[in-house]
N, C-alpha and C positions, 0 to 999 in steps of 0.2 A: 492740796490737803490729802488727796488719795495717796500720793507718793510718801508723804510723811507718815501716814498711817501704816503703810507697808513696812517702812523702816522700823517703826516702833514694834510692829508685830514680830519681825525677824529678831530684833533685840531681845524682846521678852521671851520669845521661844528659845533662843540660845541660852538665856539666863535660866530658864526653867530646866533645860537639859543639864546644865552644869550643877545647879542646886540639887536636882534629882539624883545625880551621881554622888554628890557629897553626902546626902542623907541616906543613901542606900549602903554606904560603906560603914563598917564598924569603927569605933574608936579603939585605940590601943589599950590593952589591959595594963594592970599595974606592973606586970613583969616586962612588958614592952618587947623584949627580944623574942618571945615565943607566944603566939596568939593562935591557939588551936580552936577556932570557932566551929570547925567541922568535926572535931573530936575524933581525929584519926591518928594522933600521936600518943604512944603509950606513956604512962606516968614516969617510967624509968627514963625513957628517951627525952621526955620533956625536961626533966631535971638536968640531964646531961647537956642538952642544947642550951639551956638557960645559963648554966655555970660556964660553959665554954664561950658563949657569946659575951658574957660579962667580963671574963678574963681577957678575951681577945680585944675588947674595947679598951680596957685599962692598959694593955701592953702595946697595942698597935694603933689605937685611936680610930679604928673603923668599926662601924655598926653593921652587923649582919643580922637581919630580922627575918623570922619565919612566921608566915601567916597562912592559915587555912580557913576558907570560908565555905559555907554550905552551897551558895550560888552567887552569881554576879548580877542578878536582876536584869538579864538580857544584854549586858554590856560585853564587849570583847575584852579579853584578858589584858591586851596591851594598854588599852585606855584605862581599865580598872586599876591595873598595877601602877601605872604612872601617876594617876591621881591619888591613890592611897599613899604611895611613896612620898609625894610632895606634901600632902595634907598632914601626914604624921611627922614630917621633917626628919626622915631617916638620914643619918650621917651628920657631920658638922657643917655649919654654915660657912666655915672658912675654906674647907677643901672638898666638900661634898663626898666624903669617903663613906658611903653607905651602899648596902646591897639588900634587896628584898627577894626572898624566896617565897613565892605565893602559889597556893594550890586551891582551885575551885572544884569542889567534890562533884556536884551534880553535872557540871559541864565537862568534867574530866580534863581540865586544862591546867597546866603548870607553867610558871615563868620565873626566870631569874631577871630581875630589874636592877640595873647598875647605875649608880650615881656618877655625875660628871668626873669626879676626882679619881674614880677607879676604872674608868673605861679603858685606860692603857694597860692596866694589870689584868683585868678580866674582860676580854674582848667578846663580841657577839659569838664568834666561832667557838671560843673556849666555853662559854656558857652553854651553847648548844651541845658541845661534846660532853659536858658534865651531865646534862639532862639525859642524853641518849645512853651514856655508858654507866652512870652510877645511880641514877634515879629511876628511869623508866623500867628497867628490868625488874625492879622490886614492885613498882606500881602495877605492872602487868600481872603480878601474882597477888595483887591486893595487899601487899605489905608496904603500906604508905609510910609507916613510921620509920622503917629501916631505910627506905629510899630517901626520905628527907634527911636522916642523919648522915648517910653516905654523901649525899649532895652537899650538905652543909659543910662537912669536913673538907671536901675537895675545894669548895669556895675559899675557905680559910687558907688552905695550903697553896692555892693559886695566888692569893694576895701576898703571902709571905715569900713566894718564889720557890716553895718546896715542890710544887706540881706544875707541869707544863704539858700541853697536848703533844702527843708524839708527832714527829716531823711528817710522817706519811699522812696523818690525818689533816694536818695543816695544809699540805699540798693539795689534797682532794677538795678541801673546803675552798681554797683559793681559786680552783678551776670553775667554780659555780658562782655566778653573780648573785649577791645577796638579795633576797626578796625585799628587804627593808628599803633598798635603794630605789626599786621601782615604785614602791608605795610612797616614798618621800617625793619622788619626781611627780607622781600623779597628784599628790596633795598640793605641791607647789604650783602646778599648772592650774588646778582648780582655784587656788587662792589668787593667782595672778589674774585669771579671767574675772574673778569676783571684784578685785580691786579696779580693774580696767572698767568694768561695768559701773561701779560706784563713781569713778572719776568722771565718766561721761554724764552720769545723772547730775552730779554736782555742777558740771559745766553748763548744763541746760537750765538748772534751777537758779544758778547764780548765787548760791548760798553755801555756808560751811556745814560741816558735820560735827556734831558734838560727840565726844568720846567719854566713855565711862571711866571714872577714876575710882581709886580706893583699893582695898585689899583683894587678893585673889584666893582661889582654892588652895594655893600652895602654902598657905600659912599653917604652921604646925599646931597640933592640938594642944590645948592648955593642959598642963599637968603631965604630959608625956615626957619621955626621956630623949626624944628626938632632938637633934641639935640644929635643925633648920636646913638640912641638906636638901638638894633637889636632884631629880633625875632628868636626863635629856632624852629619855626614851630608848637608851641602849639596853641590850640584853637579848634574851632568846626565849621562845615559847614552844611548847609541845603539847600534844594530846596524850593523855595517859591511857587511851583506849586503842586497841589494835585495829 
C-alpha cells in the first residue's frame, strides 16, 4: 500500500506540473501570428509582421509565429516554448511546418523553436546564428521591435532558401559539440534509470502498472489558426542581456 501511494503521489505531482505550465501560458490572440503580450513591438512593426506572416502562410504553407510574454513563471524557455508551440498547434498537422519566435521580457530570454517539418531547413546552428547576428544586437540596445523584425525576416528567407549561414560560421559551429546533445544524453540516462527502477519494483510486487490515457498538452487551442503542428524541441535560445 505504501508503494502504491508513492506512485500515485508521483503521478499527481507530474500532472500538477504539466497543468501548471499549461495554465501559466497565454492563449493565442485573434491575430495568431503576432502575440505581443509584453508590449515591446511597435504598432507599425506589428502590422508589418502580421501581413508578412499571413502572406507567407498562403504562399509557402508554413506558419511563423511571434510571441512575447512578460515572464515565464519560473519555467526555462526551452520547456515553455516547446509546450506553447504544441498547445497552440503551430504549423500544419501534415508536415509540422511551423516556427515560433518567442521572447520573455523579464527573464531576458529569446528562442527560435522549430517544428519537425522545418528542422532540415532551419537547423539549430542557423537559428543560433540568426539570434546572434540579427536579433541580439538590437536587443542589447533595447530595440526589441527592430530585432524581432530582422530575425523574423531572416527566418522567412532561410525557409525559402534566400539566406544561408556563411560557410565560415558553419565550420566554427561544427567544431563545437552542441549543448543539446549532452542535455539529451543526460535526460536519456535519467529516464533509463527510472524505467529500470520501476521494472524492478513491478517484479517484486508481481503486478502491472496502469498508464494514463487521453489527450495531452499538445492539443491545439480551440479557435486558434494553428494547424496542429508539433515541435520536437529543435531550435536555439539566447539571453538578451550582456
